[in-house]
KESETI-81591 format. One record per residue: residue in one letter; x negated, y negated, z of N, C-alpha, C in turn. Coordinates in steps of 0.02 Angstrom, whole numbers, padded with zeros to 5 digits, always signed. Layout:
N
aXYZXYZXYZ;...
This chain:
296
m+03100+05667-01356+03106+05629-01315+03126+05535-01365;s+03172+05501-01346+03196+05449-01403+03161+05415-01360;p+03115+05335-01413+03089+05305-01418+03107+05255-01319;r+03162+05250-01330+03176+05209-01265+03172+05252-01210;a+03180+05308-01221+03144+05346-01148+03074+05328-01121;r+03053+05344-01204+02954+05360-01154+02939+05270-01136;v+02996+05203-01172+02973+05155-01147+02998+05190-01073;a+03048+05196-01049+03064+05194-00980+03024+05238-00923;q+03010+05280-00984+02963+05338-00936+02887+05286-00922;h+02858+05261-00957+02773+05236-00973+02788+05178-00928;g+02847+05135-00938+02834+05066-00939+02834+05009-00982;a+02837+04953-00995+02807+04900-01033+02739+04930-01051;l+02743+04920-01152+02691+04927-01184+02652+04868-01165;r+02603+04873-01173+02553+04810-01159+02527+04792-01211;a+02540+04727-01238+02495+04698-01292+02435+04717-01325;p+02423+04728-01343+02329+04738-01373+02285+04664-01351;d+02208+04687-01328+02178+04635-01289+02151+04594-01371;e+02152+04526-01352+02123+04484-01417+02079+04444-01392;s+02008+04442-01425+01969+04388-01383+01938+04318-01437;f+01907+04268-01408+01905+04197-01432+01837+04190-01437;s+01816+04146-01448+01758+04118-01477+01769+04028-01463;l+01734+04009-01393+01756+03924-01405+01690+03898-01425;e+01692+03841-01459+01642+03841-01487+01641+03756-01435;s+01582+03733-01415+01602+03671-01349+01621+03624-01381;a+01611+03621-01440+01615+03565-01493+01727+03545-01523;d+01736+03606-01500+01811+03583-01514+01846+03603-01456;y+01805+03620-01411+01848+03633-01337+01864+03551-01319;e+01918+03554-01313+01962+03480-01279+01982+03503-01181;d+01965+03488-01125+01991+03490-01082+02085+03434-01083;p+02146+03461-01107+02205+03424-01086+02204+03389-01019;g+02189+03437-00952+02171+03388-00895+02125+03320-00876;e+02066+03305-00933+02048+03266-00938+02060+03207-00958;e+02073+03145-00966+02090+03097-00980+02052+03050-01036;e+02044+03029-01075+02000+02993-01122+01972+02924-01071;k+01920+02936-01075+01875+02878-01056+01876+02833-01121;a+01877+02781-01114+01887+02691-01133+01849+02695-01136;p+01792+02679-01213+01740+02626-01196+01727+02575-01168;q+01642+02565-01133+01621+02525-01070+01641+02443-01089;g+01642+02429-01046+01675+02372-01052+01736+02329-01099;a+01772+02415-01149+01842+02379-01188+01888+02392-01138;g+01886+02409-01101+01926+02384-01035+01948+02340-00992;s+01874+02287-00958+01876+02214-00936+01831+02171-00983;g+01860+02184-01047+01846+02114-01080+01778+02094-01089;g+01753+02138-01061+01681+02150-01081+01648+02061-01099;p+01588+02053-01142+01557+01994-01126+01586+01931-01145;w+01634+01952-01181+01704+01885-01200+01735+01868-01134;r+01720+01903-01074+01765+01878-01026+01695+01841-00978;k+01653+01858-00978+01582+01833-00943+01597+01762-00971;l+01579+01774-01050+01592+01700-01080+01592+01641-01060;l+01683+01675-01040+01736+01639-01032+01744+01593-00964;a+01710+01633-00919+01687+01618-00848+01636+01581-00849;a+01580+01601-00896+01523+01520-00878+01551+01443-00935;l+01608+01465-00958+01614+01419-00995+01661+01384-00931;r+01708+01400-00909+01732+01370-00842+01695+01331-00800;l+01665+01381-00772+01605+01357-00719+01583+01279-00751;g+01544+01276-00817+01501+01214-00868+01545+01156-00890;l+01619+01191-00898+01659+01139-00881+01664+01100-00825;g+01668+01116-00772+01672+01123-00694+01616+01073-00674;l+01559+01081-00693+01503+01062-00669+01500+00982-00719;a+01524+01004-00768+01525+00944-00830+01566+00884-00808;l+01624+00909-00783+01665+00866-00716+01652+00843-00671;v+01607+00874-00634+01590+00842-00557+01518+00796-00589;v+01478+00832-00617+01444+00766-00663+01449+00705-00684;g+01502+00709-00714+01544+00661-00757+01592+00615-00707;t+01607+00644-00662+01627+00574-00611+01593+00574-00542;s+01549+00569-00555+01476+00577-00494+01441+00495-00532;v+01440+00516-00581+01409+00466-00637+01430+00416-00638;s+01510+00419-00648+01538+00361-00666+01587+00321-00588;v+01557+00363-00553+01585+00324-00463+01511+00309-00457;a+01439+00348-00478+01370+00275-00457+01360+00220-00515;y+01414+00230-00549+01401+00168-00591+01437+00099-00568;s+01491+00130-00540+01544+00089-00516+01515+00055-00471;v+01469+00093-00415+01456+00075-00349+01430+00014-00372;r+01339+00048-00430+01303-00010-00445+01354-00069-00489;h+01399-00068-00497+01398-00133-00544+01446-00166-00507;y+01473-00164-00456+01489-00189-00382+01445-00207-00343;a+01411-00197-00347+01347-00219-00284+01322-00287-00322;l+01290-00255-00387+01274-00329-00408+01321-00373-00440;t+01383-00369-00449+01430-00438-00457+01462-00455-00383;s+01452-00412-00350+01502-00438-00296+01469-00494-00266;p+01523-00567-00243+01475-00611-00202+01453-00586-00148;r+01494-00561-00116+01486-00531-00029+01398-00528-00034;f+01349-00501-00113+01295-00481-00095+01253-00520-00161;s+01256-00595-00130+01217-00677-00144+01194-00668-00079;v+01127-00714-00101+01091-00703-00045+01099-00803-00031;r+01123-00793+00006+01115-00830+00070+01056-00857+00125;e+01018-00830+00157+00963-00837+00202+00902-00815+00143;v+00828-00841+00167+00792-00827+00166+00733-00806+00209;h+00719-00767+00276+00666-00793+00317+00626-00735+00320;l+00562-00825+00332+00492-00775+00310+00461-00786+00379;i+00411-00734+00372+00410-00727+00455+00319-00713+00434;g+00269-00727+00478+00198-00738+00465+00173-00794+00443;g+00195-00833+00405+00200-00894+00375+00144-00948+00412;k+00103-00978+00417+00070-01035+00457+00052-01068+00375;r+00011-01058+00365-00035-01116+00308+00028-01112+00227;v+00094-01060+00228+00140-01050+00159+00182-01059+00201;a+00224-01115+00147+00284-01148+00167+00320-01072+00163;p+00395-01098+00204+00466-01058+00186+00468-01061+00116;q+00465-01124+00074+00511-01138+00010+00455-01099-00024;q+00388-01113-00028+00336-01099-00051+00339-01018-00084;a+00332-00980-00004+00352-00917-00022+00404-00871-00044;q+00477-00931-00030+00534-00920-00062+00522-00897-00147;d+00490-00970-00173+00486-00982-00251+00408-00927-00276;q+00384-00920-00279+00321-00880-00284+00352-00783-00291;a+00398-00772-00220+00422-00729-00249+00480-00707-00314;g+00487-00792-00306+00544-00749-00367+00614-00762-00332;v+00650-00777-00277+00696-00768-00243+00748-00832-00260;i+00818-00831-00265+00843-00869-00323+00924-00887-00253;l+00915-00930-00229+00972-00909-00153+01026-00940-00225;g+01098-00864-00191+01155-00876-00191+01132-00804-00307;g+01088-00796-00302+01059-00721-00326+01105-00672-00316;n+01096-00613-00338+01108-00540-00317+01068-00505-00264;v+01066-00513-00214+01020-00475-00149+00990-00412-00199;f+01032-00366-00232+01004-00319-00262+00972-00330-00324;a+00973-00399-00378+00951-00413-00405+00851-00408-00434;l+00830-00436-00356+00762-00449-00348+00761-00378-00356;d+00691-00345-00383+00621-00323-00366+00585-00328-00295;t+00589-00279-00276+00543-00326-00226+00461-00295-00222;a+00447-00238-00287+00385-00226-00291+00351-00292-00310;v+00397-00309-00357+00376-00372-00419+00388-00415-00387;a+00399-00445-00328+00414-00503-00272+00343-00502-00232;e+00321-00445-00204+00266-00429-00184+00205-00461-00204;k+00194-00416-00246+00151-00433-00334+00132-00498-00352;k+00188-00552-00338+00190-00616-00361+00159-00652-00299;l+00193-00638-00230+00129-00655-00157+00077-00658-00177;l+00063-00586-00177-00028-00580-00170-00057-00624-00222;e-00006-00647-00254-00071-00711-00323-00099-00750-00272;n-00047-00769-00229-00059-00833-00175-00155-00819-00128;p-00196-00852-00166-00253-00816-00091-00238-00836-00024;w-00189-00880-00023-00191-00860+00077-00163-00802+00099;i-00140-00756+00030-00079-00729+00092-00122-00619+00063;s-00148-00621+00103-00177-00527+00094-00137-00467+00112;e-00071-00492+00134-00015-00427+00131+00059-00450+00110;a+00082-00413+00096+00166-00455+00076+00219-00376+00088;r+00298-00419+00116+00314-00347+00098+00366-00402+00114;v+00432-00350+00054+00494-00383+00033+00560-00370+00045;t+00598-00368+00120+00626-00304+00110+00726-00357+00132;r+00769-00325+00087+00857-00330+00108+00846-00318+00179;d+00905-00368+00213+00958-00379+00291+00994-00391+00243;l+01048-00328+00219+01129-00334+00200+01180-00359+00226;p+01208-00415+00206+01250-00412+00141+01193-00461+00113;r+01178-00523+00137+01167-00573+00118+01084-00612+00113;t+01026-00584+00155+00982-00592+00193+00918-00559+00151;l+00864-00558+00142+00822-00577+00115+00765-00594+00190;r+00697-00539+00171+00658-00533+00257+00576-00556+00193;i+00556-00594+00181+00477-00605+00185+00428-00577+00223;e+00404-00538+00245+00341-00540+00290+00267-00545+00254;i+00234-00565+00258+00161-00603+00263+00094-00601+00318;k+00020-00568+00291+00013-00601+00324-00049-00623+00285;e-00095-00666+00297-00128-00730+00298-00194-00727+00305;r-00257-00714+00259-00316-00741+00272-00336-00809+00319;e-00388-00786+00360-00382-00827+00441-00466-00868+00396;p-00496-00925+00364-00550-00945+00385-00594-00936+00417;a-00667-00912+00418-00687-00947+00472-00781-01002+00441;a-00764-01006+00402-00835-01034+00383-00791-01091+00314;l-00853-01139+00269-00836-01128+00218-00923-01125+00179;s-00934-01094+00125-00978-01067+00102-00983-01125+00040;v-01055-01116+00000-01067-01150-00081-01078-01083-00123;f-01051-01107-00199-01058-01053-00223-01084-01123-00300;n-01104-01094-00331-01129-01149-00396-01105-01228-00388;e-01108-01245-00317-01095-01322-00287-01044-01357-00279;r-00980-01271-00279-00912-01250-00242-00890-01241-00167;l-00867-01277-00163-00840-01253-00074-00781-01216-00077;y-00811-01156-00041-00769-01100-00049-00741-01081+00021;l-00681-01090+00033-00660-01042+00099-00676-00964+00107;v-00701-00949+00174-00736-00878+00201-00697-00863+00233;t-00689-00782+00231-00656-00759+00313-00715-00725+00337;a-00676-00712+00390-00734-00673+00455-00776-00612+00408;d-00765-00596+00365-00781-00526+00331-00841-00569+00298;g-00818-00613+00283-00882-00656+00202-00863-00641+00178;e-00785-00652+00148-00748-00648+00074-00730-00713+00049;p-00781-00744-00027-00758-00828-00007-00691-00806-00052;f-00632-00835-00030-00553-00807-00075-00527-00862-00097;k-00543-00922-00081-00520-00984-00108-00550-01044-00116;a-00572-01060-00147-00593-01140-00168-00574-01206-00129;l-00607-01238-00105-00568-01288-00073-00519-01326-00097;s-00493-01366-00108-00426-01400-00134-00412-01436-00075;p-00385-01508-00100-00354-01564-00060-00293-01527-00006;g-00296-01557+00070-00231-01493+00092-00259-01427+00119;d-00312-01432+00089-00328-01367+00148-00367-01385+00181;p-00396-01339+00257-00432-01354+00307-00477-01359+00291;a-00543-01401+00314-00598-01394+00300-00647-01395+00367;d-00608-01423+00423-00669-01425+00480-00695-01352+00509;f-00734-01342+00454-00779-01252+00460-00845-01297+00445;p-00888-01233+00514-00957-01256+00483-00984-01209+00422;l-01038-01243+00403-01052-01233+00291-01109-01183+00293;i-01097-01129+00271-01132-01069+00234-01171-01093+00182;t-01251-01112+00186-01284-01115+00100-01330-01070+00094;g-01336-01080+00036-01377-01013+00016-01370-00940-00040;a-01301-00936-00019-01273-00886-00049-01250-00915-00134;s-01252-00882-00175-01226-00897-00253-01183-00862-00306;v-01169-00892-00340-01136-00863-00378-01161-00808-00414;d-01234-00809-00457-01271-00776-00479-01287-00707-00445;g-01286-00709-00378-01310-00679-00331-01253-00637-00325;m-01181-00649-00319-01139-00611-00325-01120-00567-00381;s-01147-00599-00434-01145-00544-00508-01184-00513-00503;r-01257-00507-00499-01302-00450-00479-01286-00407-00426;d-01277-00422-00380-01261-00407-00311-01225-00424-00272;r-01140-00409-00291-01087-00417-00254-01099-00405-00167;a-01123-00344-00149-01133-00338-00097-01174-00356-00050;r-01245-00359-00092-01285-00387-00083-01269-00463+00001;e-01233-00491-00070-01227-00572-00078-01174-00577-00012;l-01137-00511-00030-01088-00536+00038-01118-00516+00128;d-01168-00470+00121-01210-00455+00195-01255-00493+00191;r-01281-00545+00161-01313-00623+00168-01248-00662+00195;v-01193-00676+00158-01135-00720+00212-01109-00684+00273;r-01118-00620+00299-01096-00615+00332-01173-00624+00417;v-01212-00620+00386-01289-00635+00418-01250-00706+00447;g-01241-00736+00402-01222-00833+00437-01173-00850+00464;l-01122-00812+00447-01038-00770+00503-01086-00746+00563;e-01137-00708+00577-01173-00680+00635-01181-00734+00681;v-01220-00789+00647-01253-00843+00690-01211-00875+00716;l-01157-00917+00663-01101-00937+00713-01104-00925+00755;e-01074-00858+00754-01012-00804+00810-01070-00823+00875;q-01132-00795+00851-01192-00789+00911-01186-00869+00964;y-01181-00910+00910-01192-00992+00938-01152-01025+00988;g-01091-00981+00952-01015-01014+00988-01016-00988+01046;r-01056-00943+01085-01075-00904+01130-01106-00955+01172;v-01152-00995+01147-01191-01041+01191-01189-01074+01216;p-01152-01103+01289-01129-01163+01285-01158-01240+01271;l-01208-01219+01235-01235-01298+01174-01204-01278+01151;s-01163-01251+01117-01101-01238+01044-01049-01305+01069;k-01042-01312+01112-00966-01354+01169-01001-01442+01129;t-01072-01431+01151-01089-01529+01143-01140-01524+01103;q-01157-01466+01065-01195-01495+00982-01159-01417+00949;p-01105-01437+00920-01063-01388+00876-01116-01377+00806;a-01097-01325+00794-01127-01279+00729-01133-01330+00661;q-01139-01350+00613-01151-01377+00569-01153-01338+00525;e-01197-01324+00507-01225-01283+00450-01279-01234+00449;v-01263-01158+00421-01301-01112+00425-01320-01094+00354;h-01425-01092+00336-01451-01093+00276-01472-01025+00280;l-01469-01000+00219-01469-00916+00219-01536-00915+00180;a-01604-00920+00178-01669-00926+00139-01661-00864+00095;d-01687-00863+00018-01711-00811-00024-01753-00744+00030;s-01779-00781+00090-01838-00734+00097-01799-00689+00167;g-01735-00715+00160-01689-00667+00229-01709-00709+00286;d-01769-00749+00316-01750-00795+00380-01678-00864+00356;v-01658-00872+00414-01591-00916+00419-01630-00969+00483;t-01569-01064+00455-01604-01101+00488-01504-01126+00523;l-01506-01126+00565-01436-01189+00598-01460-01255+00606;t-01413-01276+00587-01422-01370+00611-01353-01369+00659;a-01365-01429+00710-01289-01421+00749-01286-01472+00788;g-01215-01488+00782-01247-01585+00814-01238-01610+00785;k-01233-01672+00776-01189-01746+00738-01278-01769+00742;e-01319-01744+00795-01410-01763+00765-01425-01722+00721;g-01404-01672+00721-01431-01612+00665-01495-01596+00708;i-01477-01537+00755-01564-01547+00769-01540-01451+00743;t-01617-01423+00711-01623-01356+00671-01666-01316+00723;f-01636-01260+00704-01661-01180+00731-01689-01142+00681;e-01740-01158+00666-01756-01102+00650-01785-01046+00673;l-01706-00989+00651-01700-00913+00673-01762-00874+00660;g-01781-00855+00584-01821-00823+00578-01750-00755+00555;k-01792-00706+00556-01731-00647+00540-01706-00594+00570;d-01695-00606+00641-01646-00549+00688-01646-00582+00752;g-01637-00565+00812-01642-00558+00856-01592-00641+00876;y-01540-00670+00837-01522-00709+00843-01480-00734+00914;r-01449-00698+00945-01422-00726+01003-01502-00727+01064;r-01546-00709+01085-01599-00728+01129-01610-00790+01092;k-01655-00808+01037-01673-00873+00993-01639-00901+00999;l-01553-00903+01013-01534-00947+01035-01506-01004+01099;l-01532-00926+01141-01538-00961+01210-01576-00997+01244;m-01650-00973+01193-01701-00965+01211-01714-01076+01184;g-01685-01084+01131-01701-01136+01097-01633-01172+01141;e-01598-01158+01169-01517-01196+01213-01586-01233+01275;q-01626-01174+01305-01661-01195+01357-01709-01259+01327;v-01735-01246+01284-01786-01306+01238-01743-01383+01275;v-01693-01354+01222-01664-01439+01212-01622-01470+01280;a-01621-01435+01320-01595-01448+01372-01675-01455+01391;e-01725-01464+01422-01774-01477+01432-01788-01563+01391;m-01820-01548+01347-01835-01613+01314-01777-01671+01334;r-01704-01656+01348-01633-01697+01356-01684-01743+01430;r-01695-01704+01475-01704-01708+01547-01761-01760+01538;k-01794-01754+01479-01865-01808+01465-01842-01849+01446;g-01783-01853+01419-01775-01908+01378-01787-01899+01307;r-01806-01853+01299-01813-01837+01234-01759-01796+01187;s-01763-01822+01100-01721-01778+01064-01775-01743+00986;p-01746-01687+01026-01787-01612+00978-01757-01629+00903;g-01812-01633+00854-01787-01605+00803-01787-01560+00750;i-01830-01533+00755-01835-01445+00737-01866-01406+00786;v-01805-01366+00794-01865-01298+00854-01849-01258+00823;f-01939-01197+00829-01932-01167+00779-01945-01108+00840;l-01910-01055+00807-01899-01009+00851-01914-00956+00794;d-01951-00918+00774-01970-00891+00706-02038-00837+00712;n-02054-00866+00764-02152-00844+00786-02145-00757+00791;q-02143-00732+00724-02157-00652+00751-02183-00616+00800;a-02243-00641+00792-02289-00608+00823-02287-00631+00892;h-02270-00701+00936-02271-00685+00972-02187-00748+00988;p-02129-00681+00991-02076-00711+00992-02047-00763+01067;e-02085-00739+01106-02077-00775+01166-02100-00873+01147;r-02158-00874+01098-02177-00965+01089-02132-01009+01054;v-02150-01053+01075-02067-01101+01042-02091-01156+01023;v-02076-01175+00961-02133-01259+00965-02077-01309+00944;v-02076-01347+00972-02032-01420+00948-02065-01503+00912;r-02060-01499+00853-02054-01555+00819-02003-01621+00842;m-02023-01667+00869-01974-01708+00888-01961-01755+00838;r-01926-01792+00840-01891-01858+00796-01947-01900+00798;
């Protein structure tokens, strides 16, 4: 049989089997696309840097514009005649005149309302001993308001032979000067040396004198015999002198209200008898109900 006939009889001859050993390192999957290195396709850090630069430039532009606008506004506010001071209103001034307050605050009419440092102006006002509180505000566009609270004197006190105005709290705040009100009772016995040694104690003594004046002011006798002087002894005893005749009430250390009412009764009794008392002793601690009168 010829070879062709054998082929026809047995079908096509198969090629012999072949075996392959594929190393993983040499194998490439033709269906898988090659992966690009991370960040290479998106621009990586360069694109982020560019975005940051753009943001920074944008912020710089905004800040620069804001600063420029703020400078322009400030320049306009400080130079425009629209904000020149035309009026100064003083509120709360009794003894401090408007012009005096204006000068002490450093206010210049026609000056710029924003150029005035209000905090500095308030400090300058507080240098005036009459002024206890001060506030300076702007009422745009052309007005300044000065609000002050003044100290109110309640008595005069002597310190090293100088007269001082004293508040109701016992604080000596101003040496008496020409033009100052002087129609106040006098408190004596306190001293500058006492202030330097123990200021709180000395002020307490002055307050005792003020308390006596307050209590006496509630007694009807004070209307006809006004208080003239309260003396504070080192021992703590208090002496009140009242009226043009100078009636003296020795009050001791406490119970001033009760003693003053007793003194009023004694003076009234003496007057009914046509007599004029000189000194009324109300300081008997052993027998506080007893009153001794020394006639003139």
